[in-house]
C-alpha positions as CSV (number, residue, x, y, z in Angstrom):
1,M,0.0,0.0,0.0
2,L,2.8,2.4,0.8
3,R,4.3,1.9,-2.7
4,T,1.0,2.8,-4.4
5,G,0.6,5.8,-2.2
6,S,4.1,7.0,-3.0
7,L,3.5,6.5,-6.7
8,W,0.4,8.6,-6.6
9,L,2.1,11.3,-4.6
10,G,5.0,11.4,-7.1
11,V,2.6,11.6,-10.1
12,S,0.6,14.3,-8.3
13,L,3.7,16.4,-7.7
14,L,4.8,16.0,-11.3
15,L,1.4,17.2,-12.5
16,L,1.6,20.2,-10.2
17,H,4.9,21.2,-11.7
18,A,3.8,20.7,-15.3
19,V,4.2,23.8,-17.4
20,P,1.6,24.4,-20.1
21,V,3.3,24.4,-23.5
22,P,2.2,27.3,-25.7
23,G,1.0,26.5,-29.2
24,I,2.7,27.3,-32.4
25,H,3.1,30.9,-33.6
26,C,2.7,31.5,-37.3
27,F,2.6,34.5,-39.6
28,E,-0.9,35.3,-40.9
29,C,-1.7,37.6,-43.7
30,D,-3.3,37.8,-47.2
31,S,-1.6,39.9,-49.9
32,S,-5.1,40.8,-51.3
33,S,-5.7,42.9,-48.2
34,N,-2.2,43.4,-46.8
35,F,0.2,45.1,-49.3
36,S,3.3,44.1,-47.3
37,C,2.4,40.4,-47.3
38,T,4.7,39.6,-50.1
39,E,6.0,36.2,-51.2
40,S,9.5,36.7,-49.6
41,W,10.2,38.8,-46.6
42,D,13.4,40.2,-45.2
43,P,13.4,38.7,-41.6
44,T,15.1,41.9,-40.3
45,T,12.2,44.1,-41.4
46,M,10.0,45.1,-38.5
47,V,6.8,45.2,-40.7
48,I,6.5,41.4,-40.6
49,S,6.3,41.3,-36.8
50,R,2.7,42.6,-36.9
51,Y,1.6,39.5,-38.8
52,L,2.9,37.0,-36.1
53,S,0.0,35.2,-34.5
54,D,-0.2,32.9,-31.5
55,C,-2.8,30.7,-33.5
56,S,-5.1,30.5,-30.5
57,H,-8.1,31.0,-32.8
58,V,-7.3,27.6,-34.5
59,F,-8.1,24.5,-32.5
60,Q,-5.0,22.4,-31.9
61,A,-2.9,24.4,-34.4
62,T,0.3,22.5,-35.2
63,H,1.4,23.9,-38.6
64,C,2.1,27.1,-40.4
65,I,1.1,27.3,-44.0
66,K,2.3,29.6,-46.8
67,M,0.5,29.5,-50.2
68,T,1.4,31.4,-53.3
69,G,-0.7,31.5,-56.4
70,V,-3.9,33.0,-57.9
71,F,-6.6,33.8,-55.4
72,N,-9.9,35.4,-56.4
73,G,-8.3,36.3,-59.8
74,K,-5.2,37.9,-58.3
75,L,-1.7,36.6,-58.0
76,G,-0.7,36.7,-54.3
77,T,0.4,35.1,-51.1
78,R,-1.4,33.8,-48.0
79,R,0.0,32.7,-44.7
80,F,-2.0,31.1,-41.9
81,C,-2.2,28.7,-39.0
82,S,-3.6,25.2,-39.4
83,S,-4.3,22.1,-37.3
84,K,-2.9,19.8,-40.0
85,T,-0.3,19.8,-42.7
86,W,-1.3,20.8,-46.2
87,G,1.7,19.2,-47.8
88,N,4.7,20.7,-49.7
89,Y,4.3,21.0,-53.4
90,C,4.3,23.4,-56.4
91,E,2.4,23.1,-59.6
92,Y,1.8,25.2,-62.7
93,I,-1.8,26.3,-63.3
94,R,-3.3,27.7,-66.5
95,R,-6.6,29.5,-66.0
96,P,-9.1,29.5,-68.8
97,G,-8.5,32.4,-71.1
98,D,-4.9,33.1,-69.9
99,I,-2.0,32.7,-72.2
100,Q,0.5,32.0,-69.5
101,E,0.9,29.5,-66.6
102,Y,1.2,30.5,-63.0
103,R,3.3,28.8,-60.4
104,S,1.3,27.9,-57.3
105,C,3.0,26.5,-54.1
106,V,1.8,25.2,-50.8
107,I,4.4,24.9,-48.0
108,S,3.6,23.4,-44.6
109,C,5.9,23.6,-41.6
110,S,5.7,23.0,-37.9
111,T,8.1,25.3,-36.1
112,H,7.5,28.8,-34.8
113,G,7.3,31.5,-37.5
114,C,8.5,29.0,-40.2
115,N,6.1,30.4,-42.9
116,Q,7.8,33.8,-43.1
117,G,9.6,33.3,-46.4
118,T,11.3,30.8,-48.7
119,I,11.7,27.3,-47.1
120,T,14.9,25.5,-47.9
121,P,14.1,22.0,-49.2
122,A,15.0,19.2,-46.8
123,L,17.1,17.1,-49.2
124,P,19.7,19.8,-50.0
125,M,19.9,20.7,-46.3
126,M,20.4,17.0,-45.4
127,A,23.1,16.7,-48.0
128,L,25.0,19.7,-46.4
129,V,24.8,18.0,-43.0
130,I,26.2,14.8,-44.4
131,L,28.9,16.5,-46.3
132,S,29.9,18.5,-43.2
133,L,30.2,15.2,-41.2
134,L,32.4,13.4,-43.7
135,P,35.7,14.8,-42.4
136,L,34.8,13.4,-38.9
137,L,34.5,9.8,-40.2
């Protein structure tokens, strides 16, 4: 009986010291209504800080999304919080009546503020890590 009581006491103490983990923070903007919401941002520019959101309005937000493409007939960029990944891909789209194609991309990520600009593809980054470790082998 003493062991069970000690176990419950230990678990109770751990729960009392548990610190709530804040959710993900993402940039949220739409270039159709925010002129400074461009496809690529300079991270040192203070203007982007006004678009950083704590994502508390999205239930169980775990991902930041950046989309570029044609929205409501206009070429633009959207950034927002999401409770799921939207994938990572680009495709070329030709709208009826247009003579050119438009590149449309969706980028999902899961770290704070990761949808601010261009995301470096994972494969080249992994290659750099491996190459940097070769001299150690």
